[in-house]
C-alpha positions in Angstrom: 92.0 77.8 94.0 89.8 75.8 96.4 91.4 72.8 98.1 88.6 70.2 97.3 85.5 69.6 95.2 81.9 68.6 95.6 82.8 65.1 94.5 85.6 64.9 97.1 83.0 65.8 99.8 80.7 63.0 98.6 83.6 60.6 98.8 84.5 61.6 102.3 80.9 61.5 103.6 79.8 58.4 101.7 76.8 60.5 100.4 75.8 61.7 97.0 73.6 64.5 95.7 70.5 62.4 95.8 70.9 61.7 99.5 71.6 65.3 100.3 68.7 66.5 98.2 66.4 64.0 100.1 67.6 65.2 103.5 67.7 68.9 102.7 64.8 69.4 100.3 67.1 71.3 98.0 67.5 71.0 94.3 70.7 69.7 92.8 72.0 73.2 91.9 71.2 74.4 95.5 73.1 71.4 96.9 76.1 72.3 94.8 76.0 75.9 96.0 75.7 74.8 99.6 78.7 72.4 99.4 80.9 74.9 97.6 80.2 77.4 100.5 81.3 74.7 103.0 84.4 74.0 101.0 85.3 77.7 101.2 84.7 77.7 104.9 86.8 74.5 105.4 89.6 75.9 103.3 89.7 79.1 105.5 89.8 76.9 108.6 92.8 74.9 107.2 94.6 78.2 106.4 94.1 79.4 109.9 95.3 76.2 111.5 98.4 75.9 109.2 99.2 79.6 109.5 98.6 80.2 105.7 99.5 82.5 104.0 103.0 82.0 105.1 105.0 85.3 105.3 108.7 85.4 104.2 110.5 88.5 105.5 113.2 90.4 103.6 114.2 87.7 101.2 117.4 88.6 99.4 117.7 88.9 95.5 119.9 90.4 92.9 118.8 91.5 89.4 122.2 90.9 87.7 121.0 92.6 84.4 117.8 90.5 84.2 114.6 92.4 84.1 112.9 90.0 86.5 113.8 88.0 89.5 111.9 85.0 90.8 110.8 84.8 94.4 112.2 81.9 96.4 115.0 81.2 98.8 117.8 80.3 96.4 119.7 83.6 96.6 119.8 83.7 100.4 123.1 85.4 101.3 123.3 83.3 104.4 122.9 80.1 102.4 120.0 79.0 104.6 118.2 77.3 101.7 114.9 75.7 102.5 112.3 73.8 100.6 109.6 76.5 100.2 108.7 77.3 96.6 106.4 80.4 96.1 106.2 80.2 92.3 102.6 80.4 91.3 101.6 80.7 94.9 102.3 84.3 95.9 99.4 86.0 97.7 100.7 89.5 98.4 103.9 91.5 98.3 104.1 93.7 101.5 107.4 95.5 101.0 110.4 95.9 98.8 113.7 97.4 100.0 116.6 98.5 97.8 119.7 100.7 98.5 117.5 103.7 99.1 115.3 102.0 101.7 111.7 100.9 101.5 110.3 101.5 98.0 106.8 103.0 97.7 104.2 100.4 96.9 102.8 100.5 93.3 99.2 101.5 92.4 97.3 99.2 92.3 99.1 97.4 95.1 98.7 94.0 93.5 99.9 95.5 90.1 97.3 93.6 88.2 93.7 94.5 89.1 93.3 97.0 86.3 94.0 94.4 83.6 92.0 91.5 84.8 88.8 92.4 82.9 87.5 94.5 80.1 84.1 95.5 81.5 85.3 99.0 82.3 87.1 99.5 79.0 86.0 100.8 75.6 87.6 101.9 72.4 87.5 102.6 68.6 88.5 100.3 65.8 89.2 97.6 68.4 87.6 94.5 69.8 88.3 93.9 73.5 88.0 90.6 75.4 89.2 89.0 78.6 91.9 86.5 77.7 92.5 83.7 80.2 94.8 81.5 78.0 97.5 84.0 77.0 98.3 86.0 80.1 101.4 87.1 82.0 100.0 86.9 85.5 96.9 86.6 87.6 93.7 85.1 86.0 93.6 87.0 82.7 95.0 89.7 80.4 93.3 92.2 78.1 93.2 91.1 74.4 92.7 93.9 71.9 92.2 93.2 68.2 92.7 96.4 66.2 91.0 96.4 62.8 92.9 99.5 61.9 94.6 102.4 63.7 92.6 102.8 66.9 92.6 102.9 70.7 91.1 101.7 73.9 90.9 103.4 77.3 89.8 102.7 80.9 87.9 103.5 83.0 84.9 103.9 80.6 83.5 106.9 82.5 87.0 108.6 82.7 86.7 108.7 86.5 89.8 107.1 87.7 90.3 110.0 90.2 93.8 109.0 91.0 96.8 111.2 92.0 99.8 109.7 90.1 102.2 112.3 91.2 103.9 110.1 93.9 105.1 107.6 91.3 108.0 108.1 88.8 107.4 105.2 86.5 104.6 103.3 84.6 105.1 99.6 83.9 103.2 96.8 82.3 103.6 93.6 80.2 102.7 93.9 76.5 102.6 91.5 73.6 101.8 91.9 69.9 101.7 89.9 66.7 103.3 92.8 64.8 106.4 94.3 66.2 106.4 97.0 63.4 103.4 98.7 65.0 103.9 101.8 67.2 101.9 102.2 70.3 101.1 105.2 72.4 100.0 105.5 76.0 98.1 108.6 77.1 97.2 110.0 80.5 94.3 112.4 80.8 93.2 114.8 83.5 89.6 116.0 84.1 89.9 118.7 81.4 91.1 116.3 78.8 94.6 117.6 78.9 96.9 114.8 78.0 100.5 113.6 78.4 101.8 110.7 76.4 104.7 108.5 75.3 105.2 106.1 72.4 106.7 102.7 72.6 107.4 99.6 70.4 108.2 96.0 70.9 111.3 94.1 69.6 109.7 90.7 69.1 106.5 89.2 67.8 104.2 87.0 70.1 106.4 87.5 73.1 105.6 89.1 76.5 107.9 92.1 77.1 108.1 94.6 79.9 107.2 98.2 78.9 108.9 100.5 81.4 108.3 104.3 81.0 109.5 107.2 83.0 106.7 109.8 83.7 109.1 112.7 83.3 109.7 111.6 79.7 106.0 112.2 78.8 105.2 114.7 76.1 102.9 117.3 77.6 102.9 119.6 80.6 100.2 118.5 83.2 101.1 119.4 86.7 100.2 116.1 88.3 100.9 117.4 91.8 97.8 119.5 91.2 95.7 117.2 89.0 94.2 113.8 89.1 94.5 111.2 86.4 91.1 110.4 85.0 91.7 107.8 82.3 94.5 105.9 80.5 94.5 105.2 76.8 96.5 102.8 74.6 96.7 103.5 70.9 98.0 101.5 68.0 99.0 103.0 64.6 97.8 100.0 62.6 95.8 96.8 62.6 97.3 94.2 65.0 96.5 92.0 68.0 97.9 92.9 71.4 97.8 91.6 74.9 98.0 94.0 77.9 98.7 92.8 81.5 100.0 93.9 84.9 99.6 97.7 84.5 100.7 99.9 87.3 102.3 103.2 88.4 105.4 102.4 90.5 108.7 103.6 92.0 111.0 101.5 89.9 109.7 98.0 90.6 106.5 96.1 90.2 105.4 92.4 90.6 103.1 89.7 89.4 100.6 87.6 91.3 100.6 84.7 91.9 103.6 83.9 89.7 106.0 85.7 92.0 108.2 87.8 89.6 109.7 91.1 90.7 110.0 93.3 87.6 112.5 96.1 86.9 110.8 99.3 85.8 113.5 102.0 85.4 114.2 102.6 81.7 117.1 104.9 82.5 119.4 102.2 83.9 120.2 98.6 83.4 118.6 96.2 85.9 121.2 95.7 88.5 121.3 95.8 92.3 120.3 94.1 95.5 116.8 94.1 96.9 114.9 92.4 99.8 111.3 91.3 99.5 108.7 90.7 102.2 105.8 88.7 100.8 103.3 86.0 101.6 102.3 82.8 99.8 99.9 79.8 99.9 102.0 76.6 99.4 98.8 74.8 98.1 97.6 77.5 95.7 99.0 75.9 92.5 99.1 72.2 93.5 96.9 70.8 96.3 98.4 67.8 98.0 96.2 64.7 98.4 96.1 65.1 102.3 95.1 68.8 102.1 92.4 67.8 99.6 91.2 65.1 102.0 91.2 67.5 105.0 89.2 70.1 103.1 86.6 67.6 101.9 86.3 66.1 105.4 85.9 69.5 107.1 83.4 70.6 104.5 81.6 67.2 104.9 81.4 67.8 108.7 79.7 71.2 108.0 77.3 69.5 105.5 76.4 66.9 108.0 75.8 69.6 110.7 73.4 71.2 108.4 71.7 67.9 107.6 71.3 67.1 111.3 69.7 70.4 111.9 67.3 69.9 109.0 66.7 66.3 110.0 65.4 67.5 113.4 62.6 69.4 111.6 61.2 66.2 110.2 58.6 64.9 112.6 57.5 61.8 110.8 60.1 59.3 109.6 59.3 57.1 106.7 59.4 53.4 107.8 59.9 51.9 104.3 63.3 50.3 104.0 64.0 51.8 100.6 63.3 55.3 101.9 65.4 54.8 105.1 68.4 53.6 102.9 68.6 57.0 101.3 67.8 59.1 104.5 70.4 58.4 107.2 69.1 58.9 110.8 70.5 61.5 113.2 72.7 59.0 115.1 74.3 57.9 111.8 74.9 61.5 110.7 76.5 62.4 114.1 78.9 59.4 113.9 79.9 60.5 110.4 80.5 64.1 111.5 82.7 63.0 114.4 84.8 60.8 112.1 85.3 63.5 109.5 86.4 66.1 112.0 88.9 63.7 113.7 90.4 62.5 110.4 90.7 66.1 109.1 92.6 67.3 112.2 94.8 64.2 112.2 95.8 65.0 108.6 96.5 68.7 109.3 98.5 68.0 112.5 100.9 65.9 110.4 102.0 69.0 108.3 103.6 70.6 111.4 102.9 74.2 110.6 101.3 74.8 114.1 98.1 72.8 113.6 96.5 71.6 116.7 93.5 69.7 117.8 
């Protein structure tokens, strides 16, 4: 999420697209692209000044028979509760520790990149689409509408080329409109040898964690000597399913940016103490007015910088009043730039995260 918008930049600078087009000789679409690039640059500057993303080290949690735990300070054993709230704001999980020590990170590390799109998926008796409304985490899930018994697999060229031997478990979120359907997940090597497991869900239209132990697979591929090339999901009947957050893991996986740690050991109930080191952007889900202002003012200053440079290339200034009204002179632009920068840094300094002028 960006911190401000093109309209916010216009409000901060007192300009509009007509003025910018006149000063820059760009089209409306080109102006929008230019301003969006400056907003991205401004947001990065804000993050550096405010030390964002913020890192939380070894935050304590207990599963207590729940399959998920929510990141946040509320289970701190020292009772040093603070006001930070990482829900919907998590950027990255760096490490997870349980009773055995540091747990091996999943593949993929963000536990979600393989189910964010369908461009590298194909199948039979199924229609695949990227679903942004019904999702468990990230920006999207995979929606699969089976017209009959069928399957889909990824990647399309069967070239995952991944050693899955280091991980003991496979985990993902799954949802169906027909809980009587039986599903199968298959893992293929380069010679089309396959291992598989079947699974079912217990409820309709409800996200559920599917946790599978690799040693329970049917088949006999020696994964220590073979690479996984593709993964296939099969349904035994017509139904609609949603597939999200797939990963190989060592007993735990997580969602971004929602901030859930998910239990993935089907052989035991979710119970035990863990510690998480993660980072989050406090403004990822909800941008405060002041941060929006700071972003628009810094982006506005960058825009004015560009316009000053472009203005210097103009050797003949129109003298007609109506033209001058829509084409500010260099001195006016420099005053605006100085004001925007000063106001932006005053706002950021007030947040107290280490911002300085």
